[in-house]
PDB file of N, H, CA, C and O in Angstrom:
ATOM      1  N   MET A   1     183.977 135.734 149.392  1.00  0.00           N
ATOM      2  CA  MET A   1     184.744 136.524 150.095  1.00  0.00           C
ATOM      3  C   MET A   1     184.343 136.394 151.554  1.00  0.00           C
ATOM      4  O   MET A   1     183.152 136.478 151.857  1.00  0.00           O
ATOM      5  N   GLU A   2     185.187 136.213 152.382  1.00  0.00           N
ATOM      6  H   GLU A   2     186.154 136.145 152.137  1.00  0.00           H
ATOM      7  CA  GLU A   2     185.022 136.059 153.856  1.00  0.00           C
ATOM      8  C   GLU A   2     184.942 137.381 154.472  1.00  0.00           C
ATOM      9  O   GLU A   2     185.901 138.102 154.199  1.00  0.00           O
ATOM     10  N   ILE A   3     184.094 137.865 155.195  1.00  0.00           N
ATOM     11  H   ILE A   3     183.314 137.280 155.417  1.00  0.00           H
ATOM     12  CA  ILE A   3     184.002 139.266 155.928  1.00  0.00           C
ATOM     13  C   ILE A   3     183.826 138.861 157.326  1.00  0.00           C
ATOM     14  O   ILE A   3     183.078 137.948 157.674  1.00  0.00           O
ATOM     15  N   LYS A   4     184.627 139.659 158.208  1.00  0.00           N
ATOM     16  H   LYS A   4     185.235 140.401 157.925  1.00  0.00           H
ATOM     17  CA  LYS A   4     184.534 139.467 159.568  1.00  0.00           C
ATOM     18  C   LYS A   4     184.267 140.757 160.084  1.00  0.00           C
ATOM     19  O   LYS A   4     184.925 141.716 159.682  1.00  0.00           O
ATOM     20  N   ILE A   5     183.184 140.913 161.110  1.00  0.00           N
ATOM     21  H   ILE A   5     182.649 140.133 161.436  1.00  0.00           H
ATOM     22  CA  ILE A   5     182.480 142.050 161.508  1.00  0.00           C
ATOM     23  C   ILE A   5     182.595 142.076 163.112  1.00  0.00           C
ATOM     24  O   ILE A   5     182.060 141.210 163.804  1.00  0.00           O
ATOM     25  N   GLY A   6     183.302 143.091 163.618  1.00  0.00           N
ATOM     26  H   GLY A   6     183.737 143.795 163.056  1.00  0.00           H
ATOM     27  CA  GLY A   6     183.672 143.124 164.982  1.00  0.00           C
ATOM     28  C   GLY A   6     182.451 144.116 165.557  1.00  0.00           C
ATOM     29  O   GLY A   6     182.140 145.156 164.975  1.00  0.00           O
ATOM     30  N   ILE A   7     181.911 143.726 166.578  1.00  0.00           N
ATOM     31  H   ILE A   7     182.163 142.882 167.051  1.00  0.00           H
ATOM     32  CA  ILE A   7     180.841 144.401 167.043  1.00  0.00           C
ATOM     33  C   ILE A   7     181.107 144.907 168.670  1.00  0.00           C
ATOM     34  O   ILE A   7     181.428 144.012 169.452  1.00  0.00           O
ATOM     35  N   SER A   8     181.007 146.050 169.108  1.00  0.00           N
ATOM     36  H   SER A   8     180.746 146.777 168.473  1.00  0.00           H
ATOM     37  CA  SER A   8     181.408 146.434 170.346  1.00  0.00           C
ATOM     38  C   SER A   8     180.401 145.735 171.395  1.00  0.00           C
ATOM     39  O   SER A   8     179.225 145.455 171.161  1.00  0.00           O
ATOM     40  N   ASP A   9     180.998 145.544 172.425  1.00  0.00           N
ATOM     41  H   ASP A   9     181.953 145.772 172.615  1.00  0.00           H
ATOM     42  CA  ASP A   9     180.485 144.508 173.538  1.00  0.00           C
ATOM     43  C   ASP A   9     180.031 143.283 173.214  1.00  0.00           C
ATOM     44  O   ASP A   9     179.197 142.684 173.894  1.00  0.00           O
ATOM     45  N   ILE A  10     180.560 142.827 172.138  1.00  0.00           N
ATOM     46  H   ILE A  10     181.238 143.313 171.586  1.00  0.00           H
ATOM     47  CA  ILE A  10     180.399 141.371 171.819  1.00  0.00           C
ATOM     48  C   ILE A  10     181.727 140.587 171.750  1.00  0.00           C
ATOM     49  O   ILE A  10     182.553 140.930 170.904  1.00  0.00           O
ATOM     50  N   PRO A  11     181.961 139.671 172.491  1.00  0.00           N
ATOM     51  CA  PRO A  11     183.277 139.003 172.463  1.00  0.00           C
ATOM     52  C   PRO A  11     183.811 138.374 171.253  1.00  0.00           C
ATOM     53  O   PRO A  11     185.027 138.402 171.064  1.00  0.00           O
ATOM     54  N   ARG A  12     183.013 137.801 170.402  1.00  0.00           N
ATOM     55  H   ARG A  12     182.025 137.778 170.555  1.00  0.00           H
ATOM     56  CA  ARG A  12     183.142 136.998 169.130  1.00  0.00           C
ATOM     57  C   ARG A  12     182.849 137.957 168.035  1.00  0.00           C
ATOM     58  O   ARG A  12     182.026 138.873 168.028  1.00  0.00           O
ATOM     59  N   GLU A  13     183.649 137.589 167.142  1.00  0.00           N
ATOM     60  H   GLU A  13     184.317 136.845 167.148  1.00  0.00           H
ATOM     61  CA  GLU A  13     183.317 138.619 165.562  1.00  0.00           C
ATOM     62  C   GLU A  13     182.263 137.668 164.931  1.00  0.00           C
ATOM     63  O   GLU A  13     182.223 136.452 165.122  1.00  0.00           O
ATOM     64  N   VAL A  14     181.490 138.324 164.223  1.00  0.00           N
ATOM     65  H   VAL A  14     181.522 139.311 164.068  1.00  0.00           H
ATOM     66  CA  VAL A  14     180.631 137.648 163.219  1.00  0.00           C
ATOM     67  C   VAL A  14     181.264 137.502 161.739  1.00  0.00           C
ATOM     68  O   VAL A  14     181.722 138.440 161.087  1.00  0.00           O
ATOM     69  N   THR A  15     181.206 136.209 161.347  1.00  0.00           N
ATOM     70  H   THR A  15     180.833 135.446 161.877  1.00  0.00           H
ATOM     71  CA  THR A  15     181.858 136.024 160.100  1.00  0.00           C
ATOM     72  C   THR A  15     180.808 135.466 159.000  1.00  0.00           C
ATOM     73  O   THR A  15     180.010 134.531 159.065  1.00  0.00           O
ATOM     74  N   ILE A  16     181.125 136.450 157.893  1.00  0.00           N
ATOM     75  H   ILE A  16     181.773 137.209 157.840  1.00  0.00           H
ATOM     76  CA  ILE A  16     179.888 135.969 156.896  1.00  0.00           C
ATOM     77  C   ILE A  16     180.857 135.683 155.535  1.00  0.00           C
ATOM     78  O   ILE A  16     181.948 136.212 155.320  1.00  0.00           O
ATOM     79  N   GLU A  17     180.198 134.754 154.721  1.00  0.00           N
ATOM     80  H   GLU A  17     179.312 134.324 154.895  1.00  0.00           H
ATOM     81  CA  GLU A  17     180.709 134.152 153.545  1.00  0.00           C
ATOM     82  C   GLU A  17     179.692 135.036 152.268  1.00  0.00           C
ATOM     83  O   GLU A  17     178.516 134.742 152.054  1.00  0.00           O
ATOM     84  N   SER A  18     180.370 136.025 151.606  1.00  0.00           N
ATOM     85  H   SER A  18     181.325 136.265 151.781  1.00  0.00           H
ATOM     86  CA  SER A  18     179.436 136.807 150.920  1.00  0.00           C
ATOM     87  C   SER A  18     180.053 136.610 149.347  1.00  0.00           C
ATOM     88  O   SER A  18     181.204 136.217 149.159  1.00  0.00           O
ATOM     89  N   ASP A  19     179.185 136.918 148.334  1.00  0.00           N
ATOM     90  H   ASP A  19     178.250 137.237 148.487  1.00  0.00           H
ATOM     91  CA  ASP A  19     179.552 136.959 146.963  1.00  0.00           C
ATOM     92  C   ASP A  19     179.860 138.124 146.424  1.00  0.00           C
ATOM     93  O   ASP A  19     180.315 138.256 145.288  1.00  0.00           O
ATOM     94  N   GLU A  20     179.603 139.118 147.291  1.00  0.00           N
ATOM     95  H   GLU A  20     179.233 139.011 148.214  1.00  0.00           H
ATOM     96  CA  GLU A  20     179.677 140.670 146.877  1.00  0.00           C
ATOM     97  C   GLU A  20     180.962 141.006 146.732  1.00  0.00           C
ATOM     98  O   GLU A  20     181.780 140.301 147.324  1.00  0.00           O
ATOM     99  N   ASP A  21     181.440 142.126 145.935  1.00  0.00           N
ATOM    100  H   ASP A  21     180.776 142.698 145.454  1.00  0.00           H
ATOM    101  CA  ASP A  21     182.618 142.604 145.694  1.00  0.00           C
ATOM    102  C   ASP A  21     183.112 143.272 146.982  1.00  0.00           C
ATOM    103  O   ASP A  21     182.294 143.744 147.771  1.00  0.00           O
ATOM    104  N   ALA A  22     184.397 143.322 147.207  1.00  0.00           N
ATOM    105  H   ALA A  22     185.062 142.939 146.565  1.00  0.00           H
ATOM    106  CA  ALA A  22     185.036 143.986 148.510  1.00  0.00           C
ATOM    107  C   ALA A  22     184.568 145.681 148.114  1.00  0.00           C
ATOM    108  O   ALA A  22     183.787 146.226 148.894  1.00  0.00           O
ATOM    109  N   ASP A  23     184.990 146.338 147.096  1.00  0.00           N
ATOM    110  H   ASP A  23     185.625 145.895 146.462  1.00  0.00           H
ATOM    111  CA  ASP A  23     184.654 147.388 146.809  1.00  0.00           C
ATOM    112  C   ASP A  23     183.136 147.879 146.982  1.00  0.00           C
ATOM    113  O   ASP A  23     182.870 148.965 147.495  1.00  0.00           O
ATOM    114  N   VAL A  24     182.225 147.040 146.539  1.00  0.00           N
ATOM    115  H   VAL A  24     182.441 146.157 146.122  1.00  0.00           H
ATOM    116  CA  VAL A  24     180.931 147.261 146.819  1.00  0.00           C
ATOM    117  C   VAL A  24     180.677 147.412 148.320  1.00  0.00           C
ATOM    118  O   VAL A  24     180.132 148.412 148.787  1.00  0.00           O
ATOM    119  N   ILE A  25     181.089 146.387 149.046  1.00  0.00           N
ATOM    120  H   ILE A  25     181.531 145.574 148.666  1.00  0.00           H
ATOM    121  CA  ILE A  25     180.986 146.380 150.433  1.00  0.00           C
ATOM    122  C   ILE A  25     181.444 147.750 151.183  1.00  0.00           C
ATOM    123  O   ILE A  25     180.703 148.444 151.880  1.00  0.00           O
ATOM    124  N   GLU A  26     182.748 147.985 150.912  1.00  0.00           N
ATOM    125  H   GLU A  26     183.349 147.421 150.346  1.00  0.00           H
ATOM    126  CA  GLU A  26     183.286 149.194 151.421  1.00  0.00           C
ATOM    127  C   GLU A  26     182.522 150.444 151.380  1.00  0.00           C
ATOM    128  O   GLU A  26     182.400 151.247 152.305  1.00  0.00           O
ATOM    129  N   ALA A  27     181.890 150.539 149.894  1.00  0.00           N
ATOM    130  H   ALA A  27     181.989 149.887 149.143  1.00  0.00           H
ATOM    131  CA  ALA A  27     181.111 151.709 149.610  1.00  0.00           C
ATOM    132  C   ALA A  27     179.951 151.702 150.411  1.00  0.00           C
ATOM    133  O   ALA A  27     179.564 152.779 150.862  1.00  0.00           O
ATOM    134  N   ASP A  28     179.287 150.593 150.681  1.00  0.00           N
ATOM    135  H   ASP A  28     179.601 149.717 150.314  1.00  0.00           H
ATOM    136  CA  ASP A  28     177.993 150.582 151.446  1.00  0.00           C
ATOM    137  C   ASP A  28     178.294 150.863 152.935  1.00  0.00           C
ATOM    138  O   ASP A  28     177.394 151.353 153.617  1.00  0.00           O
ATOM    139  N   LEU A  29     179.480 150.591 153.481  1.00  0.00           N
ATOM    140  H   LEU A  29     180.211 150.193 152.927  1.00  0.00           H
ATOM    141  CA  LEU A  29     179.752 150.936 155.018  1.00  0.00           C
ATOM    142  C   LEU A  29     180.147 152.274 154.872  1.00  0.00           C
ATOM    143  O   LEU A  29     179.849 152.902 155.887  1.00  0.00           O
ATOM    144  N   ARG A  30     180.769 153.055 153.911  1.00  0.00           N
ATOM    145  H   ARG A  30     181.011 152.544 153.086  1.00  0.00           H
ATOM    146  CA  ARG A  30     181.106 154.370 154.025  1.00  0.00           C
ATOM    147  C   ARG A  30     179.758 155.077 154.071  1.00  0.00           C
ATOM    148  O   ARG A  30     179.572 155.943 154.926  1.00  0.00           O
ATOM    149  N   GLU A  31     178.777 154.744 153.169  1.00  0.00           N
ATOM    150  H   GLU A  31     178.928 154.041 152.474  1.00  0.00           H
ATOM    151  CA  GLU A  31     177.413 155.459 153.231  1.00  0.00           C
ATOM    152  C   GLU A  31     176.761 155.045 154.346  1.00  0.00           C
ATOM    153  O   GLU A  31     175.890 155.856 154.661  1.00  0.00           O
ATOM    154  N   SER A  32     176.841 153.996 155.158  1.00  0.00           N
ATOM    155  H   SER A  32     177.548 153.337 154.902  1.00  0.00           H
ATOM    156  CA  SER A  32     176.281 153.807 156.241  1.00  0.00           C
ATOM    157  C   SER A  32     176.854 154.599 157.544  1.00  0.00           C
ATOM    158  O   SER A  32     176.198 155.134 158.438  1.00  0.00           O
ATOM    159  N   LEU A  33     178.143 154.525 157.406  1.00  0.00           N
ATOM    160  H   LEU A  33     178.675 154.091 156.680  1.00  0.00           H
ATOM    161  CA  LEU A  33     178.988 155.422 158.452  1.00  0.00           C
ATOM    162  C   LEU A  33     178.595 157.067 158.295  1.00  0.00           C
ATOM    163  O   LEU A  33     178.746 157.853 159.230  1.00  0.00           O
ATOM    164  N   SER A  34     178.135 157.410 157.140  1.00  0.00           N
ATOM    165  H   SER A  34     178.013 156.772 156.380  1.00  0.00           H
ATOM    166  CA  SER A  34     178.046 158.769 156.948  1.00  0.00           C
ATOM    167  C   SER A  34     176.552 159.468 157.576  1.00  0.00           C
ATOM    168  O   SER A  34     176.296 160.670 157.648  1.00  0.00           O
ATOM    169  N   LYS A  35     175.773 158.440 157.950  1.00  0.00           N
ATOM    170  H   LYS A  35     175.981 157.464 157.892  1.00  0.00           H
ATOM    171  CA  LYS A  35     174.558 158.692 158.449  1.00  0.00           C
ATOM    172  C   LYS A  35     174.652 158.565 160.179  1.00  0.00           C
ATOM    173  O   LYS A  35     175.304 157.669 160.714  1.00  0.00           O
ATOM    174  N   SER A  36     173.924 159.566 160.922  1.00  0.00           N
ATOM    175  H   SER A  36     173.395 160.294 160.487  1.00  0.00           H
ATOM    176  CA  SER A  36     173.826 159.431 162.122  1.00  0.00           C
ATOM    177  C   SER A  36     173.396 158.238 162.777  1.00  0.00           C
ATOM    178  O   SER A  36     174.019 157.780 163.734  1.00  0.00           O
ATOM    179  N   ASP A  37     172.388 157.721 162.324  1.00  0.00           N
ATOM    180  H   ASP A  37     171.882 158.093 161.546  1.00  0.00           H
ATOM    181  CA  ASP A  37     171.954 156.146 162.773  1.00  0.00           C
ATOM    182  C   ASP A  37     171.810 155.405 161.850  1.00  0.00           C
ATOM    183  O   ASP A  37     170.742 154.893 161.515  1.00  0.00           O
ATOM    184  N   GLY A  38     173.210 155.214 161.163  1.00  0.00           N
ATOM    185  H   GLY A  38     174.077 155.630 161.435  1.00  0.00           H
ATOM    186  CA  GLY A  38     173.216 154.367 160.138  1.00  0.00           C
ATOM    187  C   GLY A  38     173.122 152.875 160.407  1.00  0.00           C
ATOM    188  O   GLY A  38     173.401 152.487 161.541  1.00  0.00           O
ATOM    189  N   LEU A  39     172.750 151.980 159.458  1.00  0.00           N
ATOM    190  H   LEU A  39     172.523 152.295 158.537  1.00  0.00           H
ATOM    191  CA  LEU A  39     172.654 150.553 159.584  1.00  0.00           C
ATOM    192  C   LEU A  39     173.322 149.968 158.406  1.00  0.00           C
ATOM    193  O   LEU A  39     172.967 150.194 157.249  1.00  0.00           O
ATOM    194  N   PHE A  40     174.423 149.114 158.791  1.00  0.00           N
ATOM    195  H   PHE A  40     174.711 148.931 159.731  1.00  0.00           H
ATOM    196  CA  PHE A  40     175.188 148.293 157.716  1.00  0.00           C
ATOM    197  C   PHE A  40     174.689 147.172 157.438  1.00  0.00           C
ATOM    198  O   PHE A  40     174.653 146.248 158.251  1.00  0.00           O
ATOM    199  N   LYS A  41     174.213 147.101 156.190  1.00  0.00           N
ATOM    200  H   LYS A  41     174.242 147.851 155.529  1.00  0.00           H
ATOM    201  CA  LYS A  41     173.752 145.630 155.470  1.00  0.00           C
ATOM    202  C   LYS A  41     174.617 144.999 154.552  1.00  0.00           C
ATOM    203  O   LYS A  41     175.216 145.490 153.595  1.00  0.00           O
ATOM    204  N   VAL A  42     174.596 143.726 155.021  1.00  0.00           N
ATOM    205  H   VAL A  42     174.110 143.327 155.798  1.00  0.00           H
ATOM    206  CA  VAL A  42     175.378 142.854 154.210  1.00  0.00           C
ATOM    207  C   VAL A  42     174.630 141.578 153.897  1.00  0.00           C
ATOM    208  O   VAL A  42     173.906 141.066 154.751  1.00  0.00           O
ATOM    209  N   THR A  43     174.791 141.036 152.663  1.00  0.00           N
ATOM    210  H   THR A  43     175.380 141.452 151.969  1.00  0.00           H
ATOM    211  CA  THR A  43     174.035 139.733 152.372  1.00  0.00           C
ATOM    212  C   THR A  43     175.028 138.572 152.274  1.00  0.00           C
ATOM    213  O   THR A  43     176.088 138.759 151.676  1.00  0.00           O
ATOM    214  N   ASP A  44     174.750 137.384 152.824  1.00  0.00           N
ATOM    215  H   ASP A  44     173.889 137.232 153.309  1.00  0.00           H
ATOM    216  CA  ASP A  44     175.853 136.256 152.606  1.00  0.00           C
ATOM    217  C   ASP A  44     175.444 135.500 151.442  1.00  0.00           C
ATOM    218  O   ASP A  44     174.416 135.740 150.809  1.00  0.00           O
ATOM    219  N   ALA A  45     176.234 134.625 151.187  1.00  0.00           N
ATOM    220  H   ALA A  45     177.069 134.431 151.702  1.00  0.00           H
ATOM    221  CA  ALA A  45     176.225 133.703 150.011  1.00  0.00           C
ATOM    222  C   ALA A  45     174.970 133.025 149.788  1.00  0.00           C
ATOM    223  O   ALA A  45     174.552 132.770 148.658  1.00  0.00           O
ATOM    224  N   LYS A  46     174.232 132.665 151.090  1.00  0.00           N
ATOM    225  H   LYS A  46     174.570 132.872 152.008  1.00  0.00           H
ATOM    226  CA  LYS A  46     173.093 132.039 151.119  1.00  0.00           C
ATOM    227  C   LYS A  46     171.808 132.725 151.004  1.00  0.00           C
ATOM    228  O   LYS A  46     170.724 132.153 151.118  1.00  0.00           O
ATOM    229  N   GLY A  47     171.979 134.066 150.758  1.00  0.00           N
ATOM    230  H   GLY A  47     172.860 134.531 150.665  1.00  0.00           H
ATOM    231  CA  GLY A  47     170.846 134.928 150.696  1.00  0.00           C
ATOM    232  C   GLY A  47     170.210 135.656 152.122  1.00  0.00           C
ATOM    233  O   GLY A  47     169.254 136.432 152.129  1.00  0.00           O
ATOM    234  N   ARG A  48     170.958 135.220 153.278  1.00  0.00           N
ATOM    235  H   ARG A  48     171.734 134.590 153.272  1.00  0.00           H
ATOM    236  CA  ARG A  48     170.432 135.799 154.538  1.00  0.00           C
ATOM    237  C   ARG A  48     171.253 137.170 154.672  1.00  0.00           C
ATOM    238  O   ARG A  48     172.418 137.349 154.315  1.00  0.00           O
ATOM    239  N   THR A  49     170.400 138.082 155.257  1.00  0.00           N
ATOM    240  H   THR A  49     169.454 137.936 155.547  1.00  0.00           H
ATOM    241  CA  THR A  49     170.846 139.389 155.343  1.00  0.00           C
ATOM    242  C   THR A  49     171.278 139.699 156.794  1.00  0.00           C
ATOM    243  O   THR A  49     170.571 139.228 157.685  1.00  0.00           O
ATOM    244  N   VAL A  50     172.484 140.522 157.175  1.00  0.00           N
ATOM    245  H   VAL A  50     173.059 140.905 156.451  1.00  0.00           H
ATOM    246  CA  VAL A  50     172.961 140.995 158.556  1.00  0.00           C
ATOM    247  C   VAL A  50     172.873 142.309 158.444  1.00  0.00           C
ATOM    248  O   VAL A  50     173.340 143.015 157.551  1.00  0.00           O
ATOM    249  N   LEU A  51     172.097 142.702 159.624  1.00  0.00           N
ATOM    250  H   LEU A  51     171.718 142.128 160.350  1.00  0.00           H
ATOM    251  CA  LEU A  51     172.144 144.269 159.865  1.00  0.00           C
ATOM    252  C   LEU A  51     172.792 144.557 161.017  1.00  0.00           C
ATOM    253  O   LEU A  51     172.496 143.975 162.060  1.00  0.00           O
ATOM    254  N   VAL A  52     173.809 145.548 160.952  1.00  0.00           N
ATOM    255  H   VAL A  52     174.050 146.021 160.104  1.00  0.00           H
ATOM    256  CA  VAL A  52     174.534 146.145 162.366  1.00  0.00           C
ATOM    257  C   VAL A  52     174.519 147.646 162.354  1.00  0.00           C
ATOM    258  O   VAL A  52     174.970 148.434 161.523  1.00  0.00           O
ATOM    259  N   PRO A  53     173.903 147.837 163.451  1.00  0.00           N
ATOM    260  CA  PRO A  53     173.848 149.445 163.553  1.00  0.00           C
ATOM    261  C   PRO A  53     175.385 150.120 163.657  1.00  0.00           C
ATOM    262  O   PRO A  53     176.208 149.655 164.446  1.00  0.00           O
ATOM    263  N   THR A  54     175.640 151.072 162.930  1.00  0.00           N
ATOM    264  H   THR A  54     174.971 151.449 162.289  1.00  0.00           H
ATOM    265  CA  THR A  54     176.877 151.598 162.657  1.00  0.00           C
ATOM    266  C   THR A  54     177.401 152.081 164.180  1.00  0.00           C
ATOM    267  O   THR A  54     178.603 151.880 164.350  1.00  0.00           O
ATOM    268  N   ARG A  55     176.851 152.549 165.056  1.00  0.00           N
ATOM    269  H   ARG A  55     175.874 152.712 164.918  1.00  0.00           H
ATOM    270  CA  ARG A  55     177.246 153.001 166.230  1.00  0.00           C
ATOM    271  C   ARG A  55     177.901 151.765 167.072  1.00  0.00           C
ATOM    272  O   ARG A  55     178.781 152.026 167.891  1.00  0.00           O
ATOM    273  N   SER A  56     177.515 150.553 166.892  1.00  0.00           N
ATOM    274  H   SER A  56     176.799 150.340 166.227  1.00  0.00           H
ATOM    275  CA  SER A  56     178.373 149.323 167.338  1.00  0.00           C
ATOM    276  C   SER A  56     179.244 148.758 166.591  1.00  0.00           C
ATOM    277  O   SER A  56     179.810 147.755 167.027  1.00  0.00           O
ATOM    278  N   LEU A  57     179.517 149.185 165.481  1.00  0.00           N
ATOM    279  H   LEU A  57     179.057 150.000 165.126  1.00  0.00           H
ATOM    280  CA  LEU A  57     180.552 148.645 164.769  1.00  0.00           C
ATOM    281  C   LEU A  57     181.895 148.861 164.926  1.00  0.00           C
ATOM    282  O   LEU A  57     182.367 149.927 164.533  1.00  0.00           O
ATOM    283  N   GLY A  58     182.723 147.871 165.532  1.00  0.00           N
ATOM    284  H   GLY A  58     182.340 147.004 165.852  1.00  0.00           H
ATOM    285  CA  GLY A  58     183.956 148.026 165.905  1.00  0.00           C
ATOM    286  C   GLY A  58     184.962 148.066 164.773  1.00  0.00           C
ATOM    287  O   GLY A  58     185.851 148.917 164.757  1.00  0.00           O
ATOM    288  N   TYR A  59     184.807 147.021 163.693  1.00  0.00           N
ATOM    289  H   TYR A  59     184.085 146.329 163.707  1.00  0.00           H
ATOM    290  CA  TYR A  59     185.724 146.741 162.628  1.00  0.00           C
ATOM    291  C   TYR A  59     185.136 145.958 161.676  1.00  0.00           C
ATOM    292  O   TYR A  59     184.199 145.201 161.931  1.00  0.00           O
ATOM    293  N   LEU A  60     185.714 146.116 160.396  1.00  0.00           N
ATOM    294  H   LEU A  60     186.474 146.731 160.188  1.00  0.00           H
ATOM    295  CA  LEU A  60     185.197 145.368 159.289  1.00  0.00           C
ATOM    296  C   LEU A  60     186.364 144.541 158.614  1.00  0.00           C
ATOM    297  O   LEU A  60     187.247 145.225 158.095  1.00  0.00           O
ATOM    298  N   ASP A  61     186.478 143.340 158.556  1.00  0.00           N
ATOM    299  H   ASP A  61     185.761 142.784 158.978  1.00  0.00           H
ATOM    300  CA  ASP A  61     187.829 142.705 157.760  1.00  0.00           C
ATOM    301  C   ASP A  61     187.409 142.136 156.585  1.00  0.00           C
ATOM    302  O   ASP A  61     186.792 141.081 156.733  1.00  0.00           O
ATOM    303  N   LEU A  62     187.583 142.583 155.295  1.00  0.00           N
ATOM    304  H   LEU A  62     188.084 143.440 155.175  1.00  0.00           H
ATOM    305  CA  LEU A  62     187.540 142.148 154.201  1.00  0.00           C
ATOM    306  C   LEU A  62     188.459 141.235 153.790  1.00  0.00           C
ATOM    307  O   LEU A  62     189.622 141.525 153.509  1.00  0.00           O
ATOM    308  N   GLY A  63     187.906 139.950 153.733  1.00  0.00           N
ATOM    309  H   GLY A  63     186.962 139.714 153.961  1.00  0.00           H
ATOM    310  CA  GLY A  63     189.006 138.776 153.597  1.00  0.00           C
ATOM    311  C   GLY A  63     189.534 138.675 151.830  1.00  0.00           C
ATOM    312  O   GLY A  63     189.183 139.548 151.036  1.00  0.00           O
ATOM    313  N   GLN A  64     190.217 137.743 151.498  1.00  0.00           N
ATOM    314  H   GLN A  64     190.502 137.033 152.143  1.00  0.00           H
ATOM    315  CA  GLN A  64     190.604 137.492 150.204  1.00  0.00           C
ATOM    316  C   GLN A  64     189.465 137.139 149.226  1.00  0.00           C
ATOM    317  O   GLN A  64     188.576 136.325 149.478  1.00  0.00           O
ATOM    318  N   PRO A  65     189.599 137.906 147.979  1.00  0.00           N
ATOM    319  CA  PRO A  65     188.285 137.538 147.168  1.00  0.00           C
ATOM    320  C   PRO A  65     188.130 136.108 146.539  1.00  0.00           C
ATOM    321  O   PRO A  65     187.064 135.710 146.072  1.00  0.00           O
ATOM    322  N   ASN A  66     189.174 135.442 146.564  1.00  0.00           N
ATOM    323  H   ASN A  66     190.041 135.766 146.944  1.00  0.00           H
ATOM    324  CA  ASN A  66     189.134 134.344 146.048  1.00  0.00           C
ATOM    325  C   ASN A  66     189.509 133.168 147.123  1.00  0.00           C
ATOM    326  O   ASN A  66     190.400 133.317 147.959  1.00  0.00           O
ATOM    327  N   GLN A  67     188.842 132.166 147.020  1.00  0.00           N
ATOM    328  H   GLN A  67     188.118 132.045 146.342  1.00  0.00           H
ATOM    329  CA  GLN A  67     189.086 131.059 147.816  1.00  0.00           C
ATOM    330  C   GLN A  67     190.447 130.524 147.702  1.00  0.00           C
ATOM    331  O   GLN A  67     191.059 130.626 146.639  1.00  0.00           O
ATOM    332  N   ARG A  68     190.993 129.919 148.812  1.00  0.00           N
ATOM    333  H   ARG A  68     190.495 129.837 149.676  1.00  0.00           H
ATOM    334  CA  ARG A  68     192.408 129.330 148.476  1.00  0.00           C
ATOM    335  C   ARG A  68     191.938 127.663 148.001  1.00  0.00           C
ATOM    336  O   ARG A  68     190.937 127.063 148.393  1.00  0.00           O
ATOM    337  N   GLN A  69     192.759 127.274 147.259  1.00  0.00           N
ATOM    338  H   GLN A  69     193.572 127.761 146.941  1.00  0.00           H
ATOM    339  CA  GLN A  69     192.634 125.924 146.668  1.00  0.00           C
ATOM    340  C   GLN A  69     193.115 125.009 147.671  1.00  0.00           C
ATOM    341  O   GLN A  69     194.036 125.401 148.388  1.00  0.00           O
ATOM    342  N   VAL A  70     192.599 123.746 147.855  1.00  0.00           N
ATOM    343  H   VAL A  70     191.851 123.427 147.273  1.00  0.00           H
ATOM    344  CA  VAL A  70     193.048 122.714 148.761  1.00  0.00           C
ATOM    345  C   VAL A  70     193.543 121.503 147.933  1.00  0.00           C
ATOM    346  O   VAL A  70     192.904 120.983 147.018  1.00  0.00           O
ATOM    347  N   GLY A  71     194.682 121.146 148.342  1.00  0.00           N
ATOM    348  H   GLY A  71     195.202 121.568 149.085  1.00  0.00           H
ATOM    349  CA  GLY A  71     195.179 119.885 147.538  1.00  0.00           C
ATOM    350  C   GLY A  71     196.592 120.210 147.235  1.00  0.00           C
ATOM    351  O   GLY A  71     197.168 121.262 147.513  1.00  0.00           O
ATOM    352  N   PHE A  72     197.130 119.057 146.562  1.00  0.00           N
ATOM    353  H   PHE A  72     196.662 118.202 146.336  1.00  0.00           H
ATOM    354  CA  PHE A  72     198.589 119.269 146.281  1.00  0.00           C
ATOM    355  C   PHE A  72     198.941 119.312 144.689  1.00  0.00           C
ATOM    356  O   PHE A  72     200.096 119.351 144.265  1.00  0.00           O
ATOM    357  N   GLY A  73     197.785 119.300 143.879  1.00  0.00           N
ATOM    358  H   GLY A  73     196.847 119.269 144.223  1.00  0.00           H
ATOM    359  CA  GLY A  73     198.120 119.405 142.365  1.00  0.00           C
ATOM    360  C   GLY A  73     198.208 120.716 141.829  1.00  0.00           C
ATOM    361  O   GLY A  73     197.698 121.671 142.414  1.00  0.00           O
ATOM    362  N   ARG A  74     198.836 120.829 140.727  1.00  0.00           N
ATOM    363  H   ARG A  74     199.250 120.053 140.251  1.00  0.00           H
ATOM    364  CA  ARG A  74     198.681 122.224 140.171  1.00  0.00           C
ATOM    365  C   ARG A  74     197.339 122.486 139.465  1.00  0.00           C
ATOM    366  O   ARG A  74     196.616 121.596 139.017  1.00  0.00           O
ATOM    367  N   ALA A  75     197.103 123.723 139.420  1.00  0.00           N
ATOM    368  H   ALA A  75     197.690 124.446 139.785  1.00  0.00           H
ATOM    369  CA  ALA A  75     196.197 124.270 138.702  1.00  0.00           C
ATOM    370  C   ALA A  75     196.381 124.290 137.285  1.00  0.00           C
ATOM    371  O   ALA A  75     195.532 124.807 136.559  1.00  0.00           O
TER     372      ALA A  75
END
């Protein structure tokens, strides 16, 4: 799943490819936002961890859970 994170005062969004389910990521985000000094944590498909302070979080775009298939044949 592709996750796009918009961070305030940064012109480009951060794009992460993650194996986690969208519901799990959303629950983690909600938990992070409920804390006064929350820190949103997400791990990408290669095992790298990205930490974003919730006070600078602009938006979170959860992409499609399945990758689009490339090619002209039928599945």
